[in-house]
N, C-alpha and C positions, 0 to 999 in steps of 0.2 A: 759322291763317290765312293764305292764298293770298299767295305770294310772285311767283309768277311762273316761281320757278324749280323744274327737276324735282327730285325727293331722295324716297329710301327711309328710312322712320322705325323704328325698334324694334321696330314691330308685325309689318314685315314689307314684301315688294318692293309699291310703289303700283302697283296695273293702269291705266293711261290707253291708251283704244281700243285694251284687249283683251291689250296689252305691257306687260311691266317698263322699269323704267329701264336697266336693265342690257342688254336687248334692243333698246332705242332708240338707245342709246348705240353698241352693235356694228353697228346698221345704217347709222349715220351714218357711223359709220368705213368702213364697207364702201362706203360710196356716194364718200365723198373719195378713198378708194383707187382705184377704178373711176374717175371723174373723172379724176384723176393719170394712168391708163393712156392712155384714150381723149387725154389731151392730148399725151402722150409720141408715141402713135403719128401725130398729127397734125403734129407741130413738135417732137417732141427734149423733152428734159427741161430745156431750157432754157425752154421754153413752161409748165413747172409752177411758179406762184409761189402763193401764198395765196391770194388775188383772183381768182384765175383757176380753180383748185380749184375753191373755194366758188358760183362763180359755175355753173360746170360743174353740181355737187351741188347748185344749188338751194338753201344752207345759206348760214348766216351766220359770221362769223368767227370767233364765240363757239364754234362746235360745233366748229369747225376746232382750236381751241386745246384743246378739249375731249381731243381725240384725240392732237394731236401738240405738239411747244413750239418746231417749226420747219418750212420747208419741207423743210429738210436732211435732218430726221428723218423726215419724211414716205416723201423718198426712200431712205432707208437702209434703213427698216423693209420698205417696198416691193419695192426689190431683194432683199433676204433671201428674201423670201416667192417671190420669181419662180424665187430659187437654186435653194429647196431643190423647186419644183417640176421644175426640168432635173436636179437632183440624184437626185430617185427613180427613174425608169425606169432612168439608170445604174448604181442600186445594186443592181434587182433583176438584171439581164444580167450585172454584171459581177464575179457573186458567186463564181463559179470561171475557174481562169485557163484558159478552152477557145475553141481558134480556131474552132471550128464556128459560134461565136455572134457571130463579130463582123459578119456582116453585116448578122444582125439587131439586134445595137446600134445600129449605124451607121443603120438606118433607122429603128429609135425616137428617137432624136435627131434627125435630120433632120425627122422627120413633126412634132415637139414643137417645132422651130425654128418651120415652119409653121403650127402649129395657130392662134397668135395673134401676130400682127405686133408688136403691140403692147409686149408682156413679151420677144419676141425683142428687140426693138427695144431694148429697157431692158437686156438683161444683155450683150446681143452685141456694140451698135452705141453707146449712152452712152458708156461706159466711155472711149473714146476720144476724148470731146470734153469740155472742160472744165465739167464737169457738177456738181462737188465728189464725185463716186462713186468715185475712186479709190482714199480709203484704204477705204472699203467692201471693192471687188472685192481690192484685197490683202488684206482679211482673209479673203473668203468664197474665192476662188481655190484656196489651200491644201486645202481639202477635195475638190475633184475631181483636184487632181494625187496626194491621199494614196489615193485610190481606184482610180486608176489603177496607180500605182506598187506598191500590195498586192496587186491582184486580175488588172488586163490584163496586168501584166509582172512578175506571180509569180514566171516561170519565169528572170526576169535574176539569177542570184546576186550580180552585183557590187552594193552600194549605191548606190554612185557612179553607174554605168550605169542603173540601174531608177529611181533619181532623173531622172538625165538623160533617156531616156525618156518620163518622166511628164510634166516641166515642157514641155519642147520641144513635144508633141503638144498637151497643155492649150492653151497658147497659140499652136500656129499655129491648131489649129481656132478657136480665139477670134478672131484674124483674119481665117482665111478666112470664117468666118458673118456674121461683121461685112461685110467688101466684097460678099457674096453679098448679103445683106440691104439694104446702101446702093445697087446696081446695078454696083458697079466689076467685080462677078465674075460671068460670065455662063455659067451651069452649068444643067443641067434636076437636077431633086431626083434623077435615077437616077445620074446623072453624080458627084452631091456625095455619093451615100451608097456607090459602088463607089471612091469618092475616101477616103474615112474607113474602109473595111474593107483596103484595100490598105495604109493609111498604119499600120494596126495590125500588120496582115501584116510591113512593110517592117521594123517594130523589133523583132517577134518575131525575124524572120530575121538580123538586123545581129550582135543580142547574144544569139545563140540559145547557151545553156549547152554 
C-alpha cells in the first residue's frame, strides 16, 4: 500500500525516477546546503533560517528536518565542510618546513578565498558576528594552528614560541581576510599574497633557532 512516504524495503532500494531513496536524500541535502550558501552570500548567516533555506531550495520543511535537526546544525555542518576545503591546500603545501614554498602557499590561500565569496564569507567573516558559529569556530581553528605549528614553524625549537607563532598567524590572517572581504581593508590580490608570504618569513626570522 502506498503511503506517500519514501522508503526502502527488505527487497532492496526502491527506484523512483531512476534514483534511489538514498540518492534523493543526498540531493535534497546538497540543495539545502547550496541554498544556505546563497543566503550567506547575500545577507550573511543571519539570513539563514529554516524557512528561507527551504524556499530557496524549493523544498518543504519536512525535507529540511530529514537532513538537519535545526538551523544551527545546518550552519555547523556547512562551516565544517567549508573549513575542510580551506584546510586541503594548506595541508598539501605545508608538508615540509620549506621557505621557498611560502609565496606559493600564500597564493593558493588567497585564490581559495576568492574562488567562492559565499564560502569565504561563512568561514572568515561570519564567526565575527553573532550567528552562533562561535563554538564551531573554536572547535575547528586548532586544526589550522596545529598545521602551522607542526609544519610551517617546525624549525622553531621552543614549543611555546612555536605555538605563539602559529596561533598569532592563524588569528591574524583570519582577521585580515575578514576585513578584506567586508571591504574595510582595501588591497589587491597581489598585495595580500605578498603580505602573507612576508609574515611567514617574518616569523621564521623572529624565532630563528
